[in-house]
KEFIPA-762805 format. One record per residue: x, y, z of N, C-alpha, C in turn; residue in three letters. Coordinates in nm, 4 decimals. Last residue first. Layout:
((X Y Z) (X Y Z) (X Y Z) "ala");
...
***
This chain:
((8.5705 16.1213 4.3703) (8.4570 16.1242 4.2717) (8.4395 15.8882 4.3304) "ser");
((8.6751 16.4593 4.5106) (8.6942 16.2820 4.4998) (8.5942 16.2598 4.4515) "leu");
((8.6223 16.7400 4.4895) (8.6780 16.6500 4.3711) (8.6827 16.5209 4.3946) "leu");
((8.5910 16.9779 4.7495) (8.4691 16.8117 4.6416) (8.5254 16.7907 4.5341) "tyr");
((8.8521 16.9584 4.8143) (8.7550 17.1016 4.7011) (8.6219 17.0435 4.6328) "ala");
((8.8602 16.8307 5.0452) (8.7924 16.9045 5.0926) (8.7503 17.0511 4.9569) "glu");
((8.9006 16.6255 4.8487) (8.7780 16.5970 4.9624) (8.7367 16.7884 5.0096) "arg");
((9.2078 16.6816 4.7465) (9.0600 16.6609 4.7355) (8.8985 16.6924 4.7750) "ala");
((9.2919 16.7056 5.0364) (9.2743 16.8554 4.9310) (9.1779 16.7750 4.8140) "ala");
((9.2788 16.4879 5.1128) (9.2240 16.5699 5.1809) (9.2220 16.6760 5.1114) "ala");
((9.4074 16.3272 4.8740) (9.3603 16.2775 4.8967) (9.1754 16.3448 4.9712) "ala");
((9.6990 16.4102 4.9068) (9.6172 16.5205 4.8300) (9.4821 16.4480 4.8627) "phe");
((9.7432 16.3349 5.2063) (9.7198 16.4706 5.1838) (9.6587 16.5450 5.0723) "asp");
((9.7702 16.0406 5.0913) (9.6975 16.1326 5.2011) (9.6269 16.2898 5.1795) "asp");
((9.9991 16.0777 4.9426) (9.8529 16.0615 4.8974) (9.7536 16.1174 4.9745) "arg");
((10.1946 16.1676 5.1220) (10.1701 16.2364 5.0499) (10.0169 16.2383 4.9652) "ala");
((10.2089 15.8804 5.2928) (10.1413 16.0395 5.3406) (10.0701 16.1769 5.2555) "gln");
((10.2645 15.7007 5.1366) (10.1416 15.7289 5.1528) (10.0817 15.8925 5.2430) "met");
((10.5270 15.7916 5.0491) (10.4791 15.8209 4.9491) (10.3099 15.8052 5.0262) "leu");
((10.6814 16.0069 5.2938) (10.6381 15.9412 5.2673) (10.5298 15.9102 5.1439) "asp");
((10.9138 16.2746 5.1719) (10.7658 16.2153 5.2235) (10.7918 16.0994 5.2135) "val");
((11.1427 16.2862 5.0550) (11.1592 16.3327 5.1684) (11.0328 16.3237 5.2683) "lys");
((11.1715 16.2364 4.7871) (11.1873 16.1708 4.8765) (11.2357 16.1953 5.0354) "gly");
((11.1070 16.4776 4.5726) (11.2422 16.4291 4.6993) (11.2314 16.3923 4.7408) "glu");
((10.8313 16.3543 4.6092) (10.9173 16.3844 4.4720) (11.0655 16.3684 4.4853) "ile");
((10.7351 16.4298 4.8551) (10.7925 16.3153 4.8325) (10.8202 16.2566 4.6947) "ala");
((10.7497 16.7183 4.8473) (10.8634 16.6346 4.9169) (10.8612 16.4961 4.9264) "ser");
((10.5477 16.7586 4.6773) (10.7002 16.8077 4.6684) (10.7538 16.7082 4.6986) "gln");
((10.3239 16.6482 4.8652) (10.3694 16.6073 4.6948) (10.5416 16.6322 4.6007) "cys");
((10.3340 16.8343 5.0136) (10.3175 16.6822 5.0847) (10.4078 16.5979 4.9206) "ala");
((10.3020 17.0656 4.9298) (10.3889 17.0567 5.0000) (10.4519 16.8950 5.0423) "ile");
((10.0244 17.0050 4.8399) (10.1099 17.0957 4.7474) (10.2990 17.0438 4.8233) "val");
((9.9026 16.9942 5.0640) (9.8939 16.8509 4.9823) (10.0909 16.8778 4.8443) "ala");
((9.8961 17.1661 5.1921) (9.9722 17.0520 5.2701) (9.9627 17.0234 5.1707) "ala");
((9.7522 17.3791 5.0479) (9.8522 17.3701 5.1208) (9.9452 17.2514 5.0690) "asn");
((9.4938 17.1822 5.1114) (9.5498 17.1892 4.8982) (9.7327 17.2501 4.9409) "tyr");
((9.3932 17.1905 5.3348) (9.4611 17.0896 5.2630) (9.5246 17.1043 5.0904) "ala");
((9.3923 17.4964 5.3344) (9.4562 17.4090 5.3947) (9.5134 17.2941 5.3415) "pro");
((9.2035 17.5816 5.0145) (9.2084 17.5715 5.1235) (9.3461 17.5487 5.2070) "gly");
((9.1430 17.7939 4.7220) (9.2012 17.6245 4.8105) (9.2162 17.6761 4.9691) "arg");
((8.9918 17.8468 4.4363) (8.9430 17.8768 4.6068) (9.0589 17.7033 4.6501) "glu");
((8.9926 17.7409 4.1943) (9.0682 17.8604 4.2398) (9.0855 17.8895 4.4405) "ser");
((9.0575 17.3952 4.1103) (9.0359 17.5303 4.1443) (9.0684 17.6186 4.1868) "pro");
((9.3699 17.2928 3.9470) (9.2775 17.2726 4.0680) (9.2045 17.3714 4.0572) "trp");
((9.5634 17.2144 3.7256) (9.4160 17.1938 3.7140) (9.2757 17.2199 3.8145) "arg");
((9.8148 17.2980 3.8298) (9.7703 17.3453 3.6937) (9.5964 17.3127 3.6487) "arg");
((9.8698 17.2101 4.0801) (9.9271 17.3607 4.0271) (9.8647 17.3778 3.8950) "arg");
((9.7596 16.9841 4.1377) (9.7256 17.0698 4.2231) (9.7598 17.2017 4.1967) "leu");
((9.8634 16.8098 3.9008) (9.7144 16.8757 3.8977) (9.7098 16.9608 4.0353) "tyr");
((10.1242 16.8034 3.9696) (10.0498 16.8787 3.8000) (9.9093 16.9215 3.8497) "asp");
((10.0388 16.6592 4.1788) (10.1517 16.7697 4.2088) (10.0891 16.8707 4.0705) "leu");
((9.9825 16.4080 4.0901) (9.9021 16.5207 4.1978) (9.9655 16.5895 4.2027) "ala");
((10.2281 16.3407 3.9604) (10.0714 16.3851 3.8661) (9.9738 16.4154 3.9764) "val");
((10.3805 16.3079 4.0944) (10.4031 16.3324 4.0140) (10.2876 16.4460 3.9573) "val");
((10.2505 16.1625 4.3238) (10.2811 16.2896 4.3508) (10.3032 16.3520 4.2681) "pro");
((10.0088 15.8789 4.1865) (10.1208 15.9254 4.2671) (10.1225 16.1180 4.2381) "gly");
((9.7801 15.8548 4.0217) (9.8134 15.7598 4.0826) (9.9845 15.7556 4.1483) "glu");
((9.4415 15.9826 3.9697) (9.5733 16.0565 3.9688) (9.6948 15.8820 4.0596) "val");
((9.1966 15.9781 3.6850) (9.2778 15.8928 3.7945) (9.4274 15.9567 3.8079) "met");
((8.8557 16.1205 3.6884) (9.0104 16.1019 3.6512) (9.1085 16.0300 3.7611) "glu");
((8.5715 16.0712 3.6113) (8.6577 16.1159 3.6316) (8.7856 16.0506 3.6174) "ser");
((8.5036 16.3495 3.2910) (8.4503 16.2178 3.4085) (8.5713 16.1313 3.4823) "ala");
((8.3604 16.6254 3.3916) (8.4246 16.5840 3.3009) (8.3837 16.4585 3.3864) "gly");
((8.2646 16.8814 3.4980) (8.1415 16.8161 3.4581) (8.2151 16.7075 3.3842) "phe");
((8.5110 16.9905 3.7542) (8.4098 17.0441 3.6729) (8.3081 16.9405 3.6613) "gly");
((8.6872 16.6565 3.8095) (8.7185 16.7927 3.7602) (8.6115 16.8819 3.6854) "ile");
((8.7492 16.4133 3.9931) (8.6654 16.4764 3.9077) (8.6362 16.5944 3.9102) "arg");
((8.9567 16.1417 4.1299) (8.9049 16.2861 4.1441) (8.8064 16.3511 4.0294) "ile");
((9.0942 15.9115 4.3250) (9.0280 15.9519 4.1435) (8.9281 16.0722 4.1986) "tyr");
((9.3847 15.7894 4.3487) (9.2747 15.8839 4.4031) (9.2117 15.9378 4.3220) "val");
((9.4941 15.4811 4.3499) (9.5077 15.6087 4.3361) (9.3825 15.6559 4.3846) "pro");
((9.7089 15.2998 4.5971) (9.6052 15.2767 4.5622) (9.5445 15.4566 4.5128) "glu");
((9.9830 15.2614 4.6022) (9.9911 15.1289 4.5835) (9.7817 15.1606 4.5894) "arg");
((10.1110 15.5427 4.3860) (10.0611 15.5409 4.4668) (9.9854 15.3307 4.5339) "trp");
((10.4801 15.5297 4.1987) (10.3192 15.5137 4.2094) (10.2077 15.4739 4.3627) "val");
((10.7622 15.6151 4.2607) (10.6628 15.5010 4.2969) (10.5205 15.5449 4.2923) "ser");
((10.9467 15.8843 4.1624) (10.8810 15.8195 4.1960) (10.7665 15.7383 4.2088) "pro");
((11.2555 15.9008 3.9482) (11.0719 15.9351 3.9655) (10.9902 15.8099 4.0293) "glu");
((11.4776 16.0207 4.0024) (11.4461 15.8868 4.0145) (11.2717 15.9519 4.0765) "ile");
((11.7726 16.2039 3.8673) (11.6242 16.2382 3.8902) (11.5707 16.0968 3.8863) "tyr");
((12.0969 16.2461 3.9850) (11.9781 16.2060 3.8954) (11.8461 16.1802 3.9222) "glu");
((12.2907 16.5605 3.9592) (12.2142 16.4529 4.0501) (12.1396 16.3721 3.8984) "leu");
((12.6649 16.4833 3.8451) (12.5192 16.5681 3.8056) (12.4562 16.4609 3.8740) "ala");
((12.9728 16.6315 3.9193) (12.8857 16.5018 3.8974) (12.7586 16.5777 3.8908) "met");
***
């Protein structure tokens, strides 16, 4: 029996970030957030970054509440000065 992948819901309130000098970008859920964390995040990464990666991955797997993942992602964005 194959496992079925179910995309987690989006957050009730998105997180807006700005990477570099570009426009604000809306991050609506843990799948997109994890992609930002892994592919577009600045190279300097602190403890909030690590917590956000774990929380977003766990939310995708259904192991962590979506809002916890959102809060951890927002904290990582704050730590990296990316909140817009």
